[in-house]
C-alpha positions in Angstrom: 73.8 154.5 95.3 74.8 155.2 92.1 78.4 154.4 91.1 78.8 157.8 89.3 78.6 159.4 92.9 81.8 157.6 93.7 85.0 159.2 93.1 88.3 157.2 92.2 91.4 158.1 94.6 93.6 159.6 92.1 96.3 158.5 94.8 95.5 154.8 94.9 98.8 153.0 95.5 97.8 149.3 94.5 96.8 148.4 91.2 95.1 145.2 89.5 96.7 143.9 86.2 95.4 141.5 83.6 94.9 138.6 84.8 94.7 139.7 88.7 92.2 142.4 87.4 90.0 139.1 85.4 90.0 137.6 88.6 88.4 139.8 90.7 86.1 140.7 87.9 85.1 136.8 88.4 85.0 136.8 91.9 82.4 140.0 92.2 80.1 138.4 89.2 80.4 134.7 90.8 79.9 136.1 94.7 78.6 139.5 94.8 77.9 138.9 98.7 81.4 139.7 98.4 80.9 143.4 98.1 78.6 143.5 101.4 81.2 141.7 103.4 84.0 143.7 102.2 82.7 147.2 101.2 84.0 150.5 99.3 85.7 152.7 102.2 85.0 156.1 101.0 85.0 159.4 102.5 82.8 162.3 103.2 83.7 163.8 99.3 83.0 160.2 97.7 86.5 159.5 97.3 87.6 156.1 97.9 90.0 155.0 100.6 89.7 151.6 100.2 88.5 149.3 97.1 89.5 151.1 94.0 90.4 148.1 92.3 86.4 146.9 92.9 85.1 149.8 92.0 87.1 149.7 88.9 85.9 146.3 88.4 82.0 147.0 89.1 82.6 149.8 86.3 83.9 147.2 83.9 80.9 144.9 84.6 78.5 147.6 83.5 77.1 148.7 86.9 75.4 151.8 86.9 74.2 151.6 90.7 75.4 149.5 93.6 73.9 148.7 96.8 74.1 150.8 99.5 75.5 147.6 101.7 78.4 147.9 99.3 79.8 151.0 99.9 80.5 152.4 103.7 81.3 155.8 104.6 84.1 156.9 106.9 83.5 160.6 107.5 85.3 160.9 111.0 88.7 160.4 109.6 91.7 162.7 109.6 93.7 163.6 106.5 96.5 161.5 107.8 94.0 158.8 109.1 93.0 158.7 105.4 96.2 158.2 104.2 97.1 155.3 107.0 94.1 153.9 105.5 94.8 153.6 102.0 98.3 152.1 102.9 97.2 149.8 105.5 94.4 148.4 103.5 96.6 147.4 100.9 99.2 145.9 102.6 99.0 142.0 103.2 99.8 141.2 106.2 100.5 137.5 107.5 101.7 134.6 105.2 99.8 132.0 103.9 100.0 128.4 105.5 101.1 126.5 102.0 100.3 122.9 103.8 97.2 123.9 104.8 96.2 125.5 101.7 97.5 122.5 99.8 95.8 119.8 102.3 92.5 121.7 102.6 91.9 123.6 99.8 91.6 122.9 95.9 94.1 124.1 93.9 91.6 125.4 91.2 89.1 127.1 93.4 92.0 129.1 95.3 93.0 130.2 91.8 89.9 131.0 90.5 89.4 133.2 93.4 92.7 134.9 92.7 95.3 133.4 94.9 98.4 133.3 93.2 100.2 130.3 94.2 103.5 129.8 93.7 105.2 127.1 91.5 106.6 124.7 93.7 108.0 122.1 91.3 111.9 122.6 91.0 114.3 121.8 88.2 116.3 118.9 89.7 119.4 117.9 87.5 120.0 114.1 87.9 122.9 113.7 85.5 125.2 113.2 88.5 123.3 110.1 89.0 124.3 108.5 85.4 127.6 108.7 86.6 127.5 106.4 89.6 125.8 103.2 90.5 123.9 104.2 93.2 120.9 101.6 93.5 122.2 100.1 96.4 122.2 103.4 98.5 119.0 104.9 97.0 117.6 101.3 98.3 119.0 101.4 101.4 118.0 105.3 102.0 114.3 104.1 100.9 114.0 101.5 103.3 111.4 102.4 106.1 110.4 106.0 104.1 106.8 105.7 103.7 105.6 106.4 100.1 102.4 107.4 98.9 99.8 106.7 96.3 97.5 109.2 94.9 93.9 108.3 95.1 91.2 109.9 93.0 88.0 110.6 94.4 84.9 112.6 92.6 84.5 115.8 93.6 81.5 114.4 95.8 83.3 112.2 97.7 86.1 114.7 98.1 85.7 116.2 101.2 83.8 112.8 103.1 87.1 111.1 102.0 89.7 113.9 103.2 87.2 114.0 106.9 87.7 109.7 107.3 91.3 109.5 106.2 92.2 112.7 108.6 90.1 111.2 111.9 92.3 107.8 111.2 95.3 109.3 111.0 94.5 111.6 114.2 93.9 108.5 115.4 97.5 106.9 115.0 95.9 104.6 112.3 97.9 103.5 109.4 95.2 104.2 106.8 97.3 103.2 103.6 97.3 99.5 105.4 93.7 100.0 105.9 93.0 100.6 102.4 94.7 97.6 101.5 93.6 95.3 103.5 90.0 96.3 102.4 91.1 96.2 98.5 92.7 92.7 99.3 89.3 91.7 100.5 87.1 93.3 97.7 90.0 91.4 95.3 89.4 87.8 96.6 85.4 88.2 96.3 85.9 88.6 92.5 
């Protein structure tokens, strides 16, 4: 289908600006199959009901023609249904599970794919600690608290490491001790 046959919706309520629009363009360049899986929806007049930003990104990328599978025609909708579709297609339902995202996905990929992650870093005022001798209190609070050490993996080993650690945790193992014991054995061999 010629891209020039499709008409942008003048009443589109949603826009992507600057960085988000660039991310959308990059996602289409990197993964064009996405357009087949999430096509532009048009009415009987070829006016876009869903996918205005994807359409703009395709134009910006220099596309003149697109695959027929990248477009879905919705001829049977009433005017009210068209309006409802336009809004519902642009409303984000649900919430992200930030713990799952942090533990199961790579931050760089999420950013690259266009998910805007919140900044969870908090500015903490430690000046109150300067006024009192809290060393003993802090040590008492830390007793029995699990602590973590970051272990780095090459990208090709990350998934295996993640799955093995997940397996042992689900089976009640103390993974930190297992790793420590193994590293001690290896050190003793040197």
